[in-house]
N, C-alpha and C positions, 0 to 999 in steps of 0.2 A: 594619420596612421600609414597611408600609402607612401607619403613623402619620407617618413622615418624609415620605412622598409627599403625604399629605393636608396636612401643615403647609406644605410647599413650595407647593402649589397655593393654599392660603389666603393666604400671604404675597404671592404673585404677584398674586392678585386684589385684595388690599387695596392693593398698590402701584399697580396700574393705576387703581383708583378714585381714589386720592389724586392721581395725576398728572393727572386730568381734572376735578378739582373746583375748580381755580384759574381764576376769571373776574374780569375787571376791566371797568368801564364805559368806553365811548368816546363822546365827544360832539364833534360837528363842526358848524360854522356858517360861512356865507360871506356876503360882500357881494354876490354874484351870486345871482340867483334861479333856481329850477327846476333845481338841480344834482341833487337826489334826488327821485324820485317819492314820493308819499304812501305807496306800498307798499314802500319800500326798507327801512324798519325792520321787523325780524322780530317774530313774536308773542312774548308773554311766555313765559319759560322756555327759549327757543331760545338756544343758545350759538353765537355767530358764529365760524366757523372762519377759518383764514388765507386760504383761497381766496375765501371770501365777503367778507371784509374787504378784500382786494385789489381785488375788483370794485367795491366801493362807493367806495374811495378813487380808483380809476381815473376814476370819474365826476366827482369833485371836481377832480382835477388836469387832466384833458383838457378839461372844459367850464368850469372856473372860473379864478380868478386864479392866476398862477404865483408869487405871493408867499404862501407857506405858513408859518403860525405854529404851531409844535408845543409845547404845554404838556405836559411830561412829569413826572408826579409819581412819587415813589418807590413809594408804596403807596396804593391807592385801591380802594374797593368800593362797590357800589350801596347798601350799608348806611350808608355815610357820608352819602348824600343823604337816606335815610329817617330817620336819627337826628338829623341836624343841619340839614337843609334844609327849606325851606317850599315848598309848591306855588306855582307862579309867581304873583307878586303882590307881590314885594318886602316880605315880612313882616319886621318888625324883628328877629325872633329867628332868621332864616335865616342860615346861615354862607356862603351863596353868592348874595348879591344881584346882584353884577356878572355872574356866570355865567348866572344865570336871566334877567337883563335882556338879555344878549347873545343867548341862544337865543330869547327871546320876540320880539325886534325884528328878528332876522336874516331876510333874504329867503329863505334856505335854511338848514335845520338838520336834523341827524340825531342821534338818541339811540339808542345801543346799550347796554342795561343789562348784557349778559353777553357778553363777548368772551374767547375763550381767551387767557390771559395770555402764552402763547408767541407768539401772533399779534400781540398788542398790542406786545410787546417788539420785534417785527420792523418796526414802523411807521417808525422813523427810517431803517433801511436801505432800506426800500421807497421812501420819499419821495426819498432821495438818488439811487437808481437812476432813478426816474421823472423827477425834475427835472434830473438831470445835474449837480447842484451838491452841495458838501459842506455839512453843517449848520453854521450860525454860532451859537455859544452867546452869548446876550445876556441882559441883565436890564433892568429898567425904566429904569435910568440910561443904560446904553450905547445903548439903543434911540433915545434922543433925538438922538444924534450920527450915526445912520445916515441915508443918503439912498438910498431904494429907488427903483427904476425899474419901473414897471408892465409894461414890455415885456421885462424880463429876469427870469428865474426866481431866486427866493431862498428858502432854507429857514432860518428862524429858530427856534432851540430855546431854550425857557425851562425850566429845571429847577426843580421845586417840591418842597420837602422835606415829609416827613410822618413824625411819630414819635408812636406811641400811648403809648410808655412814658416820655415826657419828664416829668421832675419839675418843670420850670419852666413848661411850657405844656400846657394840656389839649388833647386832640385837636380840639375845636371851635375853640379859639383858633388852632391851627396852620392849620386849614382856612380860617378867616376871614382870616388873614394871607395865605395863598396866593391867596384870592379878591381881596384888595386888590391884590396884584401883578398878577394877571390884568387887573383893571380898569385899572390904570395903563398897562400895555402896550397894551391895546386903545384907550385914549384917545389915546396917542401916535400910533398908526396912523391913527385917525380924524381927528385934527387935521391930518395931512398929506394927507388924502383919498386914501389908498392902498387900492386894492382888495385884499382878502386872503381867505384861507380859514384858519380856525383849527381846531385839533384838540386836545382834552384827553383824555389817557389815562394809564395808569400801567404801571410795570414789573412790579409784583406786587400781588396782592390784600391788603387789610388785613383785620383782624378787629376789628370795632367792637362795643363794649359800650354799649348805650344808657344814658345817664345820666338815670335817671328823676327824680332830684332837681332836674335843671335844666329839666324840661319840665312844662308844665301837664297836668292829667289829661286834658283834651279833646284833647291832641295825641299821646296814646299810641297812637292808631290807626295804620293802615297809610298812610304817605305816600310816594308814589313820585315820583321826578323824571320828569316827563312833559312832552311838548311841547304838550299841549292846555291851554287856559286854562279858568277856572272860569265860562265863559259859561253862561247859563241855557238850558234846552232849549227847543225849539220847542213852542208850546202852541196848542191849538185849544179854544175860541175864544181870540183874542189877549187879550181882556179878560174879566174876570169869572172864574167858577170853571172851570178847565180840564177838558175831557173827554178829551183826548188829549195825551200828552207824548212827545216824540221827541228823542233826543240822540245825537251821535256825535262822536268826535274827528276824524274825517275822512270826507268824503262826496265821491266823485269819480265822474264818468261819462266813459266813453270812447266816442266816436262816430267810426266809420271810422278807428280807430287814432289818434285825436287825444284827448288827455286834458284834461278840464276839471275843475278843483278847485272844488267848490261849497261848501267848508267856510265860508269867510268870508262868502259870500252867504246862508248858512243860519243861522249862529250869531254872536253877538257884536254889538257896536255898529254895525258896518257891514252888518249883514244886511238884505237887500232882499227876501227870500222872502215870498210871499203865500200864506196858508193859508185865505183866505176861502171857497174852493170845497170845503173839507172838509165831510164829512157825518158825523153821529153819531146813533145810536139804540141802544137796549139790545141789539138782536139783531145789528146790523151797523154798521160804521163805516168811514170812508174818510178817510185823511190825504192831502191834496193839497198838494204843494209846487210853487208856480208861480214860475218865474224869467223875467223879461221878456226878457233878451237873453243867450243863450248861443250864441256863434258866429253872431250875426246873426239868430237865431230864438228864439221863445219855447219854453221847455221846462217840462213838467209831469211830476212824479214822483208816482204814486199808490200808496198802500199800502192794500190792501183786506183788512179783517179782519172776523171774525164772532165772536159770543159764543154758545156753546151749552152745554146741560147734558148731562152724561154720567152715566148711572145707576150705572155701576161705581164711579166715584170720588165720587159723590154731591155734586158741585159743578160750577160753571160753569168753562169754559175758553175763553180767547180764542185764536184761530188767525189768523195772517197767511197768507193763501192765495196772493195774487199781488202782484207789483209791476209797474206799468205805466209806461212812459216815452213821452210823447206830445209830438210837435212838429208844427206846422202843415205840411201838404204831405207828411208821411210817415205811413205806417200805424203805429198804436200798437205798440210793442214790449212783449211780455208775457213776464214771467218767472214760472214756477211756483216756489213756496217750499216747502221741507221743514224740519221740525223746529223751526219758530218758533212755539211754543205754550207757554202757561203758565196756571195757574189765574188767574181774573179778579182775585183779590186780590193778585196778584204782577205785577211787571213782567218783561219778558224782556230779557236782555242776552247779548251774544256778542262775543268779541274781534274777529271778522271775519265779515261777511256779504257774500259776493261771488259773482259769476257766473264768476269765474276758477277752473277746477278745481284749479290749484296752490295756491289759498288756502282750499281746503276746500269750495268750491261753495256749497250751500244755495240758490242762485238758478240755476234751470235754464231756458234759452231754450225758450219754448213757441210763440211766434208773432212773426215779423218781428223777431227779436232777434239775428240772426247778426252784425250790424255794431255791436252795442251791448255794453258791459260796464258793470256797476255794482258799486262796491265801497264798503262802509261799515265803517269801523274803530271798534271799541268801541261797537257798536250797542246802543241801549237804547230800548225803546218800551213804553208802557202805554196802554190805551184804556178801561179800566173800573175802577171802585172806587178812584179816586184819593183819597188822604187828605192833607189839609193842603197840597194843590197841589204835592206832590212825588211822586217815584217811590216805590213800595212796595218791599219786599224783592224782590230779583231772582232769577228762575229762570234759571240760566246754562246755556249750550249745551255747556259743557265737561263731558265725562264724568268720573266719579270716578277711573277708572283711566287716568291719563295715561301717555304712553310712558315717562316716568321711573319711575313706580310699577311698571309692568310689568317694566322692566329690573331694578329692585331685587328684585321678587318672584322673577323667574327666576334671578337670581344667588343669592339666598338659598336657593332650592330646590336649585340645583346644589351649593352648598356643604354643605347638609344631607344630600343624597344621597351625596356623597363621604365625609362624616363617618360616616354610617350604614354605608356599605360597609366602611370601615376598621374600625369598631367590630365589625361582624359578623365580619370576618376574624380579629380578635383573639379574640373570644369562641369561635370555632370551633376554636381550637388545642386539641389533646388530647395527653395524656402517653401514654407506652408502657404497654401492659398488664402487661408483665413486665420485670424488671431482672435483669441478670447478677449473681448472688451469688458473691463470690470464695471463700467458705467452703463452698459447696455445689457440687453438680455443675454443670458448665457447660451452658449452653443449646445444645442441638444443633439445627441447622437441617438437616433432611434435604434432600439434593440429588436432584433428578430429572434424568434424562438425556433 
């Protein structure tokens, strides 16, 4: 009985785990700008639930075009992008050149690597109820005959096949074919100058096996489909051997509840940030990012760092102590920093450095900072011992025991405890000391009144 109970609990646990391991990616982009804030995309490893996905799609439908284009693939996983896609740059070996170009050039885009596949499967029904129209199934040919009206809502659905076990086409060829369909459909919409919001997701996750023979050895590393480009980091001094390097996928400042995205002003070909006021020496350094016009005023962001030797570790560590935001006419806003430290021969990286408590904090208002918020996504900085003018190996802020690891350890401990208890119950079973012998005298049990 104990073994049957243990087996039942084990099967139930495995069933629950299997039911929650199905995730699919969801990618969205729009011809309208500012549909999603830079903080809309979750951190790595987070699985977007149906309620969270609905709130993100609400932003697109309520504030964006009412012509919605839904690319629905049969099966898709983030591994498809890591195995067959290139980091944005239209590499010739990428299976998704049209998709990557659409995400890179769109005024608004959203990349969700892990969405619960039940939630993704409910996207057509959600859009139908939100727009109040039935989905119209189209392909790249019938779309040429459509005449859409920007003032009237429309839900266009394009089904994309995916077959990993096809004997005629390899998975990469199927994905490339789907990307060509996507490119043709988008070209038809853009030729008519029709505002739209596009969404790509799948009904089920796929299981991708990386084809090593089809890839160069230098491409066997981890490649993620990500929204940031391969722009060079900010460096000080701008010319010559750099002393300080700083990079982020997104840098945004909120002043009196107004969000200002500084990413394009800081990184890339259109960057206008000035770092000439930065200071560096072996004991202390300051990276000063100066922007000429942010909401009509100059803005300066200062990162104050020190380099000190610690006898316990027998090496030098650099520490980021404070971040200051300065505008003319306003008192400087100062944020104290915690946990941003690393050996001087390492860089420091973190998925999110923010003053928002919901995003993990790390920046705490210290002085005149109540009306300010600063958020830096995929933050990386190094101020000492730069080699070959690039970042050294990173000391990451993420702990070894993530929530997923803790859940796995606790679940394993629970199952081991149940198994141990059942085994103990079986081992404690004992036989009777005496048995009734039919040829001998019967066993008499005295009765007491």
